[in-house]
C-alpha positions as CSV (number, residue, x, y, z in Angstrom):
1,X,-14.6,-17.2,-33.0
2,X,-12.2,-15.3,-31.2
3,X,-14.6,-15.2,-28.4
4,X,-14.8,-18.0,-27.9
5,X,-11.1,-18.4,-27.9
6,X,-11.2,-15.4,-25.2
7,X,-14.0,-17.2,-22.9
8,X,-11.5,-20.7,-23.1
9,X,-8.5,-19.3,-23.0
10,X,-9.9,-17.2,-19.4
11,X,-11.1,-20.7,-18.3
12,X,-7.5,-22.2,-18.1
13,X,-8.9,-24.4,-21.5
14,X,-5.1,-25.0,-24.0
15,X,-6.4,-23.6,-27.6
16,X,-5.0,-27.8,-29.9
17,X,-6.8,-26.7,-33.0
18,X,-8.5,-24.3,-35.7
19,X,-10.5,-26.1,-37.9
20,X,-9.4,-28.8,-38.0
21,X,-10.7,-31.4,-41.2
22,X,-10.8,-34.8,-39.7
23,X,-13.5,-37.3,-40.8
24,X,-14.8,-35.8,-42.9
25,X,-15.9,-32.8,-41.2
26,X,-14.0,-29.7,-39.7
27,X,-13.8,-29.4,-36.3
28,X,-14.0,-25.3,-36.4
29,X,-12.3,-25.1,-32.8
30,X,-9.8,-27.7,-30.4
31,X,-9.4,-26.9,-26.3
32,X,-8.1,-29.6,-23.8
33,X,-9.6,-28.6,-20.6
34,X,-7.4,-28.3,-17.2
35,X,-8.1,-32.4,-16.2
36,X,-7.4,-32.6,-19.8
37,X,-10.5,-33.8,-21.4
38,X,-11.0,-32.8,-25.9
39,X,-13.5,-30.6,-25.7
40,X,-14.4,-30.2,-29.7
41,X,-16.2,-26.9,-30.9
42,X,-19.1,-25.9,-33.5
43,X,-18.8,-22.2,-33.4
44,X,-21.5,-20.6,-35.1
45,X,-22.1,-16.3,-36.1
46,X,-25.5,-16.8,-35.2
47,X,-27.2,-14.6,-32.2
48,X,-29.3,-18.1,-31.1
49,X,-28.5,-21.4,-31.4
50,X,-31.2,-23.8,-32.9
51,X,-31.6,-27.8,-33.7
52,X,-30.5,-27.6,-37.2
53,X,-27.0,-25.9,-34.8
54,X,-27.0,-28.6,-32.5
55,X,-26.9,-31.6,-34.7
56,X,-25.2,-30.3,-36.4
57,X,-22.1,-29.8,-33.9
58,X,-23.1,-33.9,-32.7
59,X,-21.9,-34.8,-36.0
60,X,-18.7,-33.6,-34.3
61,X,-19.0,-36.9,-31.6
62,X,-17.1,-40.3,-33.5
63,X,-18.5,-42.3,-30.3
64,X,-15.6,-41.5,-28.6
65,X,-16.3,-40.5,-24.7
66,X,-13.6,-39.5,-24.8
67,X,-14.1,-35.8,-26.0
68,X,-17.2,-33.4,-25.3
69,X,-19.0,-31.8,-28.2
70,X,-19.5,-28.1,-27.6
71,X,-22.1,-25.6,-29.0
72,X,-20.7,-22.1,-29.2
73,X,-20.8,-18.4,-30.0
74,X,-19.7,-15.0,-29.7
75,X,-21.8,-15.2,-26.0
76,X,-22.7,-18.8,-25.3
77,X,-21.6,-22.2,-25.1
78,X,-23.9,-25.1,-24.9
79,X,-22.3,-28.7,-24.3
80,X,-24.4,-31.5,-26.0
81,X,-24.9,-34.3,-23.6
82,X,-23.3,-37.8,-24.9
83,X,-27.6,-39.2,-25.1
84,X,-28.1,-36.3,-27.4
85,X,-25.2,-37.8,-29.5
86,X,-25.8,-40.6,-29.5
87,X,-30.3,-40.4,-30.7
88,X,-28.1,-38.3,-33.9
89,X,-26.1,-40.6,-34.6
90,X,-28.8,-43.1,-34.5
91,X,-31.0,-41.0,-36.8
92,X,-27.6,-39.9,-39.0
93,X,-27.0,-43.5,-39.7
94,X,-30.2,-44.3,-39.8
95,X,-30.8,-41.4,-42.7
96,X,-27.9,-42.5,-44.7
97,X,-28.4,-46.6,-44.7
98,X,-32.5,-45.8,-46.1
99,X,-30.9,-43.3,-48.6
100,X,-28.0,-46.3,-49.9
101,X,-30.1,-49.0,-49.8
102,X,-33.4,-47.4,-51.7
103,X,-32.2,-44.2,-53.4
104,X,-35.5,-44.9,-54.8
105,X,-37.6,-44.2,-52.9
106,X,-35.0,-41.9,-51.5
107,X,-35.7,-39.6,-53.4
108,X,-39.7,-39.1,-54.1
109,X,-40.4,-39.2,-49.7
110,X,-37.3,-36.7,-48.7
111,X,-37.4,-33.1,-48.3
112,X,-35.1,-31.9,-47.0
113,X,-35.4,-29.0,-43.9
114,X,-35.0,-25.4,-45.5
115,X,-33.4,-24.7,-42.2
116,X,-30.3,-26.5,-43.3
117,X,-30.1,-26.1,-47.3
118,X,-31.6,-22.3,-48.3
119,X,-31.4,-23.3,-52.1
120,X,-35.1,-25.9,-51.0
121,X,-37.2,-22.6,-50.3
122,X,-37.5,-21.8,-53.9
123,X,-38.4,-22.4,-57.5
124,X,-34.7,-22.9,-58.7
125,X,-34.2,-26.2,-56.1
126,X,-33.4,-29.0,-58.6
127,X,-34.2,-31.9,-56.1
128,X,-38.6,-30.8,-55.1
129,X,-39.6,-30.1,-58.7
130,X,-37.9,-33.6,-58.8
131,X,-39.9,-34.8,-56.4
132,X,-43.1,-32.3,-57.0
133,X,-42.9,-34.5,-60.1
134,X,-44.3,-37.3,-57.9
135,X,-46.5,-35.3,-56.3
136,X,-45.1,-35.7,-53.0
137,X,-45.8,-34.2,-49.7
138,X,-43.1,-33.6,-46.6
139,X,-41.4,-37.1,-44.4
140,X,-43.8,-37.4,-41.5
141,X,-46.6,-34.8,-43.3
């Protein structure tokens, strides 16, 4: 996190907040650019930034076009395009609606991604054990 802060301060950004909670998410870093635009950062310690990391960062966006959402690690900053942010939010809303409106179907149709949940790749996962009793298969497969 310190490398990300240092890199942005050198570029003229002002640090506004560190690990601020807002709308059920914890925003790792918030900067203000030299032109006054807010920049929200999801900071990862991983050397390689993955698609899962991008989705997590995209969930920072609240539909307001007045700030950027950035995924960062010690060496890289990826500014997520607005089109990507909109796509992730549409998919998140559809998933939330499915889970809320069809909980029984969701129990047998949905398998968590092992890249997101550290428990899904082993026999101790109670969610997968419940799914297996229904002989389900992963969504899309």
